[in-house]
N, C-alpha and C positions, 0 to 999 in steps of 0.2 A: 387569775392570770393563766393564759394558755401555756401549755407545756413548752411549745417552741420558743415563746418569748422568754421564758425562764431560762431555757438552755442557751439562748442567744446572750442573755445578760451574764450568765456564768462564763460563757466563752469569752466575752469582752473583758471580764475581770481577770480571767486566767491569762488572756493574751497580754494584758497590761503588766501583770506580775512577771510573766515570762520575759517581757521586754526589759523590765528592771533587773531581772536576774542575769540575763545574757547580754545586756547592753555593752559591757566592756569587751565582749568577744565577737560582736557582730561583724566588724571589719575582718577579723581573722577568719571567721567562719565563711564569710562571703568569698574571700580570696581562696580559701581551701576548696570550696565548691567549684569556683571558676577554674582553678587549676585542675581539678578532677575532670571537669568537662573538656578542658583543653587536651588532656592526656588520656582520654578515654580509649583511644586506639591502642596505647601501650598496655593499659589495664586488660583490654580484650585479648591482646597477644599473649600476655603472661598467663591469663586464665585458660586459654586454649592449650598453651604449652604445658602447664603443670596441673591442669584439671582441678584447681583449687582456688577459690575466690580469696581465701585468707592469704595464701602464698603470693598470689598476684598483687594484692593490696600492699603486702609487706615489701615486695620487690619494687613496686612503683614508688612507694614512699621513700625507700632507701635510695633509689635512683634520683628522685627529685632533690633529696637532701645533699647528695654528692655533687650533682651538676649545678645546683642553683644556690643553695643556702650555705654549703661548706665554703665555697670561694668568697662569698660575701662576708661570712663570719671571720674568715682568715684575714681579709682586707681590713675590716673594722678593728680587729684586735691588734694587728701589727701597726696600723696607722696610728692608733692611740698610743702605743708604746713609743713609736718614733717621735711623736709630738712631745711626749714627756721628757725625752732625752734630747730634745732639739738644742743645738748649740746657739746661744744668742749671737755669737760672732758671725754665724752664717747669715742670719737675717740682716745684720749690720753691713756685711759685705755686699749683699744684694741691694740694700738701700743706697749705699754709696755708689754702686754701679749705675743704678737707675737715675739717681740725681745727676751724676756726671753725664749720662747719656742725654738727659733732658736739657741740661745746660749747654752741652757741646755735641749736638747731634751731627751725623754725617751731612755733607753738603746737600745730598739729594733728599734729605728729610727736614731741611730748614723750614720749609713751608708749614710743617706739622708741629713745630715747636710750641706755639701757643695752645694747641689742642692737647698736647702732652701735659703741659703745665696745669691746664684747667682740669684735666681728668684725674691727676694724681695729687692735687693740692690738699685734698682731704684725707689722703692715706697717711696714717701715722705708723710707720714701721716700729718705732720705739714702743708704742703702746702694744702692738702685736707681740713684740718680744717680751715685754713685761708681763703680759697676761697669757703667755703661751701655755703655762701650766693650768690656768683656769680653763682655757679653751680645750686643752687635752682632757681635763676632768669632765667637762660637759660632753665632749664627744664620747668619752668612756661610758658615761651614763646612757647616752643615746644608743651606743653600741650594745650595751647590756640589755636595754629594752628591746632592741631589734632582734637580738639573738633569742630572747625569750619569746617574742612574737613568732619568729621563724620556727621555733620548736613547736609552738601551739598550732601553727599552720600545718606542719607535718602530721601532727596527731589528728587534727580534723580532716586532713586530706586522706589519711588512711581510712578513717571511718566513712568518709564520703565515697571512696572507692569500694569499700567492703559492702556498704549498704545501698549502693547506687540503684540497683534494680528495684528493691523494695520501696525506696524513696520516690522514684519516678512513678511506679505503679500507684503509690498512695496519693501523690499529687494529682495524677490523672483522675482518680476517683473523687478527690475533694473539689477540684476545679470544675469537674464535669465537662471537660473539653473533649471534643471528638478525637478519635484515634489519629485521623489525618492531620488535624491542627496541632496536636501534641507532638507528633513525629516531625512536622515541619519546624516547629519552634525549637525542639531539641536539636534537630539536625543542623539548622542554620546557625544556632549559637555555638554548637560544638565545632563546626567547620571553621567559622571565623576565629574562634578562640584558639583552635589548633594552629592555624596559619600564623596568628599573631605570636603565640608562645614559642613555637619552633623557630620562627624568623628572628625573634629577639634573642633567644639563646644562641642560635647558630652564628648570627652576624656579630654578636658581642664577643663570643669565643674566638671567632676568626680575626677580628680587628684587634682584640686584646692580645692574641698570640703574636700577631705581627709586631705590635709595639713592644711587647715583653721581650721578644727575641732581640730586637734592635737595642733596647735599653740595657740588656744584660751584657752586651759587648762593651758597654761603656762603664761597667763595674757596678751597676745597680742591681737591686733585687728584681729580676725579670718577672718572676711569678707574681709578686705583690703589685708592681706597677702595671703589669699586663691585665690583672684583674681590675685594677682601678680604671684603666683605659676602657676595658670592656663595658663597665657600668657607666662611665662618662659618655661613651658613644651612644648610649640610649637617649641622651639629650640631643635633640635635633640641631643641626647647623654648627653650634659652638661646642658641642661635647668634646670632640677630639682636641680642640685648641686649649681647653681647660687643663689638659695634661701636658702637651708638648711645649706650650708657651712658658710655664714655670721652669721646665728643664732647660730651655734655650737661655732664659735670663740667668739662671744659676750658673750654667756652663760658661757664659760670657763673663760673669762676675768673678769667676775664679781663673779666668785666662784661657780656658779651653775653647778657643774660637772654632776650631775644626769640628769638635764634638757638637757644639751648639748649632753650627750650620748643617751638620749631618742630620741631627734629630729633627730639625725644622724641615729640611727638604724631604727627608724620608717620610715624615708624618703627613706632609701636605701632598706629595706626589704619589707615594706608594699606598698610603692608607686612605687619605681623604679623596683623592682623585680616582686612582685605579681600583682600590678595594671597595670604597663606599659608593662611588658613582657607577662603576661598571660591573664589578663582581657581585656586590650585594643584590642588585635586581635579579641577577641570574640565580642566586641562592633562593631568593623569595619565590621566583617563578618555578623553580624546581620543587620547592615545598608545596606551592599551590597545586602543582600537577599531581603530587603524591597524595595530598590530603583531600582535595576536592573529588567528589564522586559524581557519577552521571546523575543528572536531574537536580543537582544542587546549584542554586544560583550563586555566582561568585560576587562577593562584595568588592566594590571598587577599591583599589589599593590606596588611592588618594584619600578616600573616606577613612580608611583604617589609619593612615598616617596622621590625619588631623585628629582622629579620635584618641590616638596615643598622646599627642601634644596636649589636647584638652584634659585628658586624664591626669597627666603629670602635673599640669598647672593647678588643677582643682584638688586632687587627692594626694599629690606627692608621689613617692616611689611606686606605690601600689596602683597608681593611676594608669600605668602602662597596661595593666590587665583590666581594670575597671572601665576605662574609657571605651575600648572596643567592645566590651561585653554589653555595656549600656546602649551603645549605638546599634549593635547587632540586634539586641532585644527589641529596641524601638522600631527598627526597620522591618523586622519579622512581624511585629504586631500590625504594622501598616499593610504588609502583604496579606495577613489574615483578614483585615478589614476589606481590602481590595477583592479578595476571593469571595467573601460573603456578599459584597455589593454586586459582583458579577452574577452570583447565584440568584439573588433577588431579581435582578434585571431579566434573567432568562425565564424565571417563573412568571413574571408579569407579562412577558411576551407570549408565553404559552397560554 
Protein backbone atom coordinates (compact mmCIF):
# COMPACT_ATOMS: atom_id res chain seq x y z
CA UNK A 1 0.00 0.00 0.00
CA UNK A 2 1.28 3.42 -0.92
CA UNK A 3 2.11 5.75 1.94
CA UNK A 4 -0.38 8.44 0.88
CA UNK A 5 -3.24 5.91 0.83
CA UNK A 6 -2.35 4.70 4.29
CA UNK A 7 -2.21 8.28 5.59
CA UNK A 8 -5.59 9.00 3.94
CA UNK A 9 -7.13 5.97 5.70
CA UNK A 10 -5.68 7.07 9.03
CA UNK A 11 -7.02 10.57 8.44
CA UNK A 12 -10.51 9.20 7.71
CA UNK A 13 -10.47 7.07 10.87
CA UNK A 14 -9.21 9.97 12.97
CA UNK A 15 -11.83 12.30 11.48
CA UNK A 16 -14.59 9.82 12.29
CA UNK A 17 -13.51 9.51 15.92
CA UNK A 18 -13.04 13.26 16.23
CA UNK A 19 -16.64 13.68 15.06
CA UNK A 20 -17.90 11.19 17.65
CA UNK A 21 -15.86 12.93 20.33
CA UNK A 22 -16.96 16.49 19.59
CA UNK A 23 -20.44 15.90 18.12
CA UNK A 24 -22.23 17.26 21.25
CA UNK A 25 -20.24 20.49 20.95
CA UNK A 26 -20.39 21.09 17.18
CA UNK A 27 -23.21 23.62 17.37
CA UNK A 28 -21.57 25.45 20.27
CA UNK A 29 -18.21 25.56 18.49
CA UNK A 30 -19.81 26.76 15.26
CA UNK A 31 -21.67 29.57 17.04
CA UNK A 32 -18.52 30.59 18.91
CA UNK A 33 -16.48 30.76 15.68
CA UNK A 34 -19.20 32.76 13.90
CA UNK A 35 -19.44 35.18 16.83
CA UNK A 36 -15.67 35.52 16.74
CA UNK A 37 -15.84 36.39 13.04
CA UNK A 38 -18.69 38.83 13.71
CA UNK A 39 -16.76 40.71 16.39
CA UNK A 40 -13.29 40.50 14.87
CA UNK A 41 -13.04 44.30 14.73
CA UNK A 42 -13.58 44.49 18.50
CA UNK A 43 -10.85 41.91 19.02
CA UNK A 44 -8.52 43.89 16.73
CA UNK A 45 -9.29 47.12 18.62
CA UNK A 46 -8.52 45.60 22.02
CA UNK A 47 -5.38 43.97 20.66
CA UNK A 48 -4.06 47.29 19.35
CA UNK A 49 -5.08 49.05 22.56
CA UNK A 50 -3.45 46.64 25.02
CA UNK A 51 -0.81 45.01 22.78
CA UNK A 52 -1.81 41.60 24.12
CA UNK A 53 -3.82 38.93 22.33
CA UNK A 54 -4.67 37.25 25.65
CA UNK A 55 -6.03 40.47 27.19
CA UNK A 56 -7.97 41.28 24.01
CA UNK A 57 -9.57 37.82 23.93
CA UNK A 58 -10.49 38.03 27.62
CA UNK A 59 -12.06 41.48 27.24
CA UNK A 60 -13.96 40.46 24.11
CA UNK A 61 -15.33 37.38 25.86
CA UNK A 62 -16.33 39.40 28.93
CA UNK A 63 -18.07 41.99 26.77
CA UNK A 64 -20.00 39.30 24.88
CA UNK A 65 -21.06 37.67 28.14
CA UNK A 66 -22.29 40.97 29.59
CA UNK A 67 -24.11 42.27 26.52
CA UNK A 68 -25.59 39.06 25.17
CA UNK A 69 -25.69 36.11 27.55
CA UNK A 70 -26.10 37.85 30.91
CA UNK A 71 -29.48 39.43 29.98
CA UNK A 72 -30.70 36.16 28.49
CA UNK A 73 -29.69 34.17 31.55
CA UNK A 74 -31.37 36.79 33.78
CA UNK A 75 -34.56 36.52 31.76
CA UNK A 76 -34.67 32.71 31.79
CA UNK A 77 -33.96 32.50 35.52
CA UNK A 78 -36.53 35.11 36.57
CA UNK A 79 -39.16 33.88 34.13
CA UNK A 80 -38.87 30.36 35.53
CA UNK A 81 -39.20 31.66 39.11
CA UNK A 82 -42.28 33.71 38.24
CA UNK A 83 -43.93 30.69 36.57
CA UNK A 84 -43.36 28.59 39.70
CA UNK A 85 -45.06 31.24 41.85
CA UNK A 86 -47.87 31.92 39.40
CA UNK A 87 -51.23 32.47 41.14
CA UNK A 88 -53.86 30.16 39.58
CA UNK A 89 -56.49 32.84 40.20
CA UNK A 90 -54.66 35.13 37.80
CA UNK A 91 -55.13 32.73 34.91
CA UNK A 92 -58.75 32.11 35.92
CA UNK A 93 -59.48 35.84 35.85
CA UNK A 94 -57.90 36.11 32.42
CA UNK A 95 -59.94 33.11 31.26
CA UNK A 96 -63.19 34.64 32.51
CA UNK A 97 -62.40 37.95 30.81
CA UNK A 98 -61.60 36.25 27.49
CA UNK A 99 -64.79 34.16 27.61
CA UNK A 100 -66.88 37.20 28.45
CA UNK A 101 -65.22 39.19 25.66
CA UNK A 102 -65.91 36.41 23.12
CA UNK A 103 -69.53 35.99 24.22
CA UNK A 104 -70.24 39.74 24.41
CA UNK A 105 -67.84 41.53 22.06
CA UNK A 106 -68.19 45.26 21.32
CA UNK A 107 -70.61 46.11 18.53
CA UNK A 108 -67.84 46.96 16.09
CA UNK A 109 -66.38 43.45 16.58
CA UNK A 110 -69.58 41.41 16.25
CA UNK A 111 -68.54 40.28 12.78
CA UNK A 112 -65.43 38.61 14.27
CA UNK A 113 -67.25 36.65 17.00
CA UNK A 114 -67.28 33.31 15.07
CA UNK A 115 -63.57 33.64 14.35
CA UNK A 116 -62.79 34.29 18.03
CA UNK A 117 -64.77 31.22 19.07
CA UNK A 118 -63.08 28.96 16.51
CA UNK A 119 -59.60 30.22 17.41
CA UNK A 120 -59.96 29.73 21.17
CA UNK A 121 -62.20 26.65 21.41
CA UNK A 122 -59.19 24.35 21.88
CA UNK A 123 -57.50 26.56 24.49
CA UNK A 124 -57.87 25.06 27.95
CA UNK A 125 -56.85 27.62 30.57
CA UNK A 126 -57.64 25.20 33.40
CA UNK A 127 -55.15 22.72 31.99
CA UNK A 128 -52.55 25.45 31.74
CA UNK A 129 -53.19 26.37 35.36
CA UNK A 130 -53.04 22.77 36.56
CA UNK A 131 -49.82 22.05 34.73
CA UNK A 132 -48.16 25.41 35.33
CA UNK A 133 -45.65 23.85 37.72
CA UNK A 134 -44.79 21.18 35.17
CA UNK A 135 -44.36 23.85 32.51
CA UNK A 136 -42.16 25.87 34.86
CA UNK A 137 -40.05 22.79 35.57
CA UNK A 138 -39.54 22.10 31.88
CA UNK A 139 -38.62 25.72 31.22
CA UNK A 140 -36.21 25.50 34.14
CA UNK A 141 -34.50 22.50 32.58
CA UNK A 142 -34.30 24.29 29.22
CA UNK A 143 -32.95 27.39 30.96
CA UNK A 144 -30.24 25.42 32.73
CA UNK A 145 -29.25 23.76 29.45
CA UNK A 146 -29.11 27.09 27.67
CA UNK A 147 -27.00 28.71 30.39
CA UNK A 148 -24.60 25.76 30.17
CA UNK A 149 -24.36 26.11 26.38
CA UNK A 150 -23.91 29.88 26.72
CA UNK A 151 -21.00 29.30 29.08
CA UNK A 152 -19.42 26.86 26.61
CA UNK A 153 -19.93 29.38 23.77
CA UNK A 154 -18.02 31.98 25.80
CA UNK A 155 -15.17 29.51 26.43
CA UNK A 156 -14.87 28.50 22.77
CA UNK A 157 -15.30 32.13 21.73
CA UNK A 158 -12.28 33.06 23.85
CA UNK A 159 -10.12 30.36 22.25
CA UNK A 160 -11.38 31.29 18.77
CA UNK A 161 -10.30 34.90 19.35
CA UNK A 162 -7.01 33.98 20.97
CA UNK A 163 -6.02 31.51 18.22
CA UNK A 164 -7.72 33.22 15.28
CA UNK A 165 -4.51 34.12 13.45
CA UNK A 166 -2.95 30.67 13.67
CA UNK A 167 -6.24 28.94 12.76
CA UNK A 168 -6.72 31.07 9.64
CA UNK A 169 -3.12 30.48 8.56
CA UNK A 170 -3.47 26.72 9.15
CA UNK A 171 -6.72 26.52 7.14
CA UNK A 172 -5.13 28.42 4.27
CA UNK A 173 -2.34 25.86 4.08
CA UNK A 174 -4.68 22.87 4.39
CA UNK A 175 -7.21 24.05 1.81
CA UNK A 176 -4.46 25.33 -0.50
CA UNK A 177 -6.58 28.31 -1.48
CA UNK A 178 -4.98 31.34 -3.06
CA UNK A 179 -4.37 34.34 -0.82
CA UNK A 180 -6.86 36.45 -2.78
CA UNK A 181 -9.63 33.85 -2.56
CA UNK A 182 -9.04 33.26 1.15
CA UNK A 183 -9.11 36.97 1.88
CA UNK A 184 -12.31 37.42 -0.12
CA UNK A 185 -14.01 34.54 1.70
CA UNK A 186 -12.99 35.73 5.15
CA UNK A 187 -13.74 39.38 4.42
CA UNK A 188 -17.21 38.77 2.96
CA UNK A 189 -18.23 36.43 5.79
CA UNK A 190 -16.83 38.78 8.44
CA UNK A 191 -18.60 41.85 7.04
CA UNK A 192 -22.01 40.18 6.69
CA UNK A 193 -21.81 38.57 10.13
CA UNK A 194 -20.73 41.86 11.72
CA UNK A 195 -23.66 43.73 10.21
CA UNK A 196 -26.12 41.02 11.29
CA UNK A 197 -24.72 40.69 14.83
CA UNK A 198 -24.49 44.41 15.59
CA UNK A 199 -27.89 45.09 14.03
CA UNK A 200 -29.54 42.37 16.10
CA UNK A 201 -27.94 43.50 19.36
CA UNK A 202 -28.55 47.22 18.81
CA UNK A 203 -32.17 47.01 17.65
CA UNK A 204 -33.11 44.44 20.31
CA UNK A 205 -31.62 46.63 23.05
CA UNK A 206 -33.31 49.75 21.65
CA UNK A 207 -36.80 48.26 21.34
CA UNK A 208 -36.45 46.36 24.61
CA UNK A 209 -35.50 49.58 26.42
CA UNK A 210 -38.52 51.39 24.97
CA UNK A 211 -40.88 48.64 26.17
CA UNK A 212 -39.14 48.21 29.53
CA UNK A 213 -39.37 51.92 30.35
CA UNK A 214 -43.08 52.01 29.53
CA UNK A 215 -43.94 48.84 31.44
CA UNK A 216 -41.98 49.96 34.50
CA UNK A 217 -44.37 52.92 34.91
CA UNK A 218 -47.18 50.38 35.18
CA UNK A 219 -45.52 48.71 38.17
CA UNK A 220 -43.86 45.76 36.39
CA UNK A 221 -40.22 44.69 36.28
CA UNK A 222 -39.00 46.89 33.42
CA UNK A 223 -35.62 45.16 33.17
CA UNK A 224 -37.09 41.65 32.91
CA UNK A 225 -39.85 42.47 30.44
CA UNK A 226 -37.58 44.80 28.47
CA UNK A 227 -35.17 41.90 27.96
CA UNK A 228 -38.09 39.64 27.02
CA UNK A 229 -39.32 42.18 24.48
CA UNK A 230 -35.82 42.58 23.05
CA UNK A 231 -35.54 38.87 22.34
CA UNK A 232 -39.17 38.64 21.17
CA UNK A 233 -38.48 41.44 18.67
CA UNK A 234 -36.04 39.11 16.90
CA UNK A 235 -39.09 37.20 15.62
CA UNK A 236 -40.20 39.03 12.47
CA UNK A 237 -43.69 40.59 12.20
CA UNK A 238 -45.32 39.09 15.33
CA UNK A 239 -42.46 39.30 17.82
CA UNK A 240 -43.57 42.49 19.56
CA UNK A 241 -47.22 41.42 19.68
CA UNK A 242 -46.23 38.32 21.67
CA UNK A 243 -45.29 40.72 24.47
CA UNK A 244 -47.82 43.57 24.49
CA UNK A 245 -50.92 41.44 23.73
CA UNK A 246 -50.75 39.39 27.00
CA UNK A 247 -50.22 42.62 28.95
CA UNK A 248 -53.23 44.20 27.27
CA UNK A 249 -55.47 41.20 28.01
CA UNK A 250 -54.27 40.98 31.63
CA UNK A 251 -54.77 44.70 32.29
CA UNK A 252 -58.28 44.56 30.84
CA UNK A 253 -59.06 41.46 32.95
CA UNK A 254 -58.19 43.25 36.21
CA UNK A 255 -60.10 46.39 35.19
CA UNK A 256 -57.14 48.63 34.29
CA UNK A 257 -58.54 49.71 30.93
CA UNK A 258 -56.40 52.85 30.68
CA UNK A 259 -53.17 50.89 31.19
CA UNK A 260 -54.28 48.28 28.65
CA UNK A 261 -55.03 50.91 26.02
CA UNK A 262 -51.79 52.76 26.81
CA UNK A 263 -49.50 49.72 26.43
CA UNK A 264 -51.28 48.72 23.22
CA UNK A 265 -51.07 52.13 21.57
CA UNK A 266 -47.54 52.74 22.83
CA UNK A 267 -46.29 49.37 21.55
CA UNK A 268 -47.96 49.69 18.17
CA UNK A 269 -47.27 53.36 17.46
CA UNK A 270 -44.00 54.12 19.24
CA UNK A 271 -42.23 50.73 18.97
CA UNK A 272 -43.73 48.89 15.99
CA UNK A 273 -44.31 51.86 13.69
CA UNK A 274 -41.84 54.59 14.67
CA UNK A 275 -38.95 52.54 16.14
CA UNK A 276 -39.19 49.36 14.07
CA UNK A 277 -40.29 50.87 10.74
CA UNK A 278 -38.42 54.18 10.69
CA UNK A 279 -35.64 54.18 13.31
CA UNK A 280 -34.47 50.57 12.86
CA UNK A 281 -33.49 51.00 9.16
CA UNK A 282 -31.49 54.09 10.13
CA UNK A 283 -29.63 52.08 12.78
CA UNK A 284 -28.89 49.29 10.31
CA UNK A 285 -27.77 51.78 7.66
CA UNK A 286 -25.43 53.45 10.14
CA UNK A 287 -23.97 50.06 11.11
CA UNK A 288 -23.58 49.18 7.42
CA UNK A 289 -21.62 52.36 6.79
CA UNK A 290 -19.31 51.78 9.74
CA UNK A 291 -18.71 48.08 9.12
CA UNK A 292 -18.44 47.95 5.34
CA UNK A 293 -15.11 48.92 3.90
CA UNK A 294 -14.12 50.04 0.44
CA UNK A 295 -14.03 47.22 -2.08
CA UNK A 296 -16.33 44.93 -0.12
CA UNK A 297 -19.59 44.09 -1.86
CA UNK A 298 -22.65 44.76 0.26
CA UNK A 299 -25.13 41.93 0.68
CA UNK A 300 -28.72 42.91 0.00
CA UNK A 301 -30.54 43.64 3.27
CA UNK A 302 -33.60 41.72 2.06
CA UNK A 303 -31.42 38.60 1.64
CA UNK A 304 -30.11 39.02 5.19
CA UNK A 305 -33.69 39.43 6.47
CA UNK A 306 -34.88 36.19 4.85
CA UNK A 307 -31.67 34.43 5.94
CA UNK A 308 -32.46 35.30 9.56
CA UNK A 309 -36.07 34.06 9.19
CA UNK A 310 -34.90 30.81 7.56
CA UNK A 311 -32.26 30.34 10.23
CA UNK A 312 -34.73 30.85 13.09
CA UNK A 313 -37.17 28.41 11.46
CA UNK A 314 -34.56 25.71 10.85
CA UNK A 315 -32.17 26.00 13.78
CA UNK A 316 -34.17 27.83 16.44
CA UNK A 317 -32.60 30.63 18.47
CA UNK A 318 -29.08 30.22 17.06
CA UNK A 319 -30.49 30.36 13.53
CA UNK A 320 -30.34 34.15 13.56
CA UNK A 321 -26.55 33.73 13.38
CA UNK A 322 -26.33 30.51 11.36
CA UNK A 323 -28.80 31.58 8.65
CA UNK A 324 -26.88 34.68 7.45
CA UNK A 325 -23.54 32.87 7.84
CA UNK A 326 -24.60 29.97 5.61
CA UNK A 327 -26.09 32.36 3.05
CA UNK A 328 -23.02 34.62 3.02
CA UNK A 329 -20.71 31.60 2.66
CA UNK A 330 -22.74 30.24 -0.26
CA UNK A 331 -22.87 33.59 -2.09
CA UNK A 332 -19.14 34.11 -1.59
CA UNK A 333 -18.40 30.68 -3.06
CA UNK A 334 -20.51 31.67 -6.07
CA UNK A 335 -18.39 34.81 -6.42
CA UNK A 336 -15.23 32.69 -6.38
CA UNK A 337 -16.66 30.45 -9.11
CA UNK A 338 -17.60 33.53 -11.11
CA UNK A 339 -14.10 34.95 -10.76
CA UNK A 340 -12.51 31.66 -11.86
CA UNK A 341 -14.87 31.46 -14.87
CA UNK A 342 -13.94 34.98 -15.93
CA UNK A 343 -10.24 34.12 -15.65
CA UNK A 344 -10.72 31.01 -17.79
CA UNK A 345 -12.62 33.00 -20.44
CA UNK A 346 -9.87 35.62 -20.58
CA UNK A 347 -7.19 32.94 -20.98
CA UNK A 348 -9.12 31.31 -23.83
CA UNK A 349 -9.47 34.66 -25.58
CA UNK A 350 -5.74 35.29 -25.30
